[in-house]
N, C-alpha and C positions, 0 to 999 in steps of 0.2 A: 504493500500499500505506500505509494510514493517514497520507495526506499526504506520504509519504516518495518520493523518485525511485527508480525501478528503477535498478539498476546497468546502465549503457550497454552493457558488454560482456559481460553475463551474470556468473555466479558469480565471486565473487572471494575470495583467501585474504589474510588478514590475520595477520601473526606478529610477535610481540615477546617479549624475554625479561625476566624479573625475577630480581634477584640475591638469595638468601636466605642468611642466617646459619644456623649449626646450631641456634641456640635458636629460629628461626622454623619448623623443620620439625615442624609438627604438623597435625593434620586441620584442614579449613577449608572454605569455601565460596567459590566465585567467582560474583559477580553479574554478570550480562549484562543491562545496562539497555535501556530502550525505544529507545535509539538504533539497535539492530539489529533486523532483521525475523525472519529464519529462516535456521538452518543448524547447524553442527557445531562442538563445542567438543574440542580436543584439547590435552593438557597433557602435555609431555615424551614425545610419541610415543603417548600413550594416549588412546584415543578416550573421552572422559567422557561424551558424549551430545548429543542434539539440544536446541536452544533455539529458542524461538518466543515472546519475550516479548509480541508484539502479541496474541497468542491467549491466553497466561497459562495456568493460574495460576502456574507455577514460574518464578522468575527466577533462583534459584541452583542451582549444582551443587555436589554434595558432592566433595571431594578428600580423600583419605586422606593423612596426613603421609608416610606410606612411599613414596607416589608423587612426592614432591618431593625434591630433593637441595640440599646445600649448593653455592652458586655459581649459576651460570646456570640457569634453568628457563625452557623455551619454551612459550608460550601461543600457539596457532593458533585461528583462527576461520575457518571456511568460509562465507561469507555466500551465500545463494542468491537473495536478493531485493533488499534495499536497506540502506542504512546511512546514518546522518547523523553526520558526525563531531562529537563532543562530548567534553570532558574527562571524565575517569574514567568511561568508557562500559563498562569492565570493570574489575573490582576484587576484592580479597580481602576476605571479611567473616566474622565469626565465628558469625553467626546465619543461618540460612535466610530466604529472604523467598518467601512464597507468598500471592498475592492472592486 
């Protein structure tokens, strides 16, 4: 899949948390870089949508600020095909990225 190794055991779930302060609870975008192949994005238990950066053109998903909370926020990716580990492969940004 675009030079990436397929996941050896099939689909995989990746979860992490990000701690936010009250002043950071605003509308934002999550950028899912091309280190990921195809899957689903879930934030705080809310299904945000599908991602497929290898196909494009959308690389960011809109997250309304009301869906974020003060303290720990959980970001989950259900990757269906492949993933190459890289720093900052998922990050918040204030602008959408559509190629």
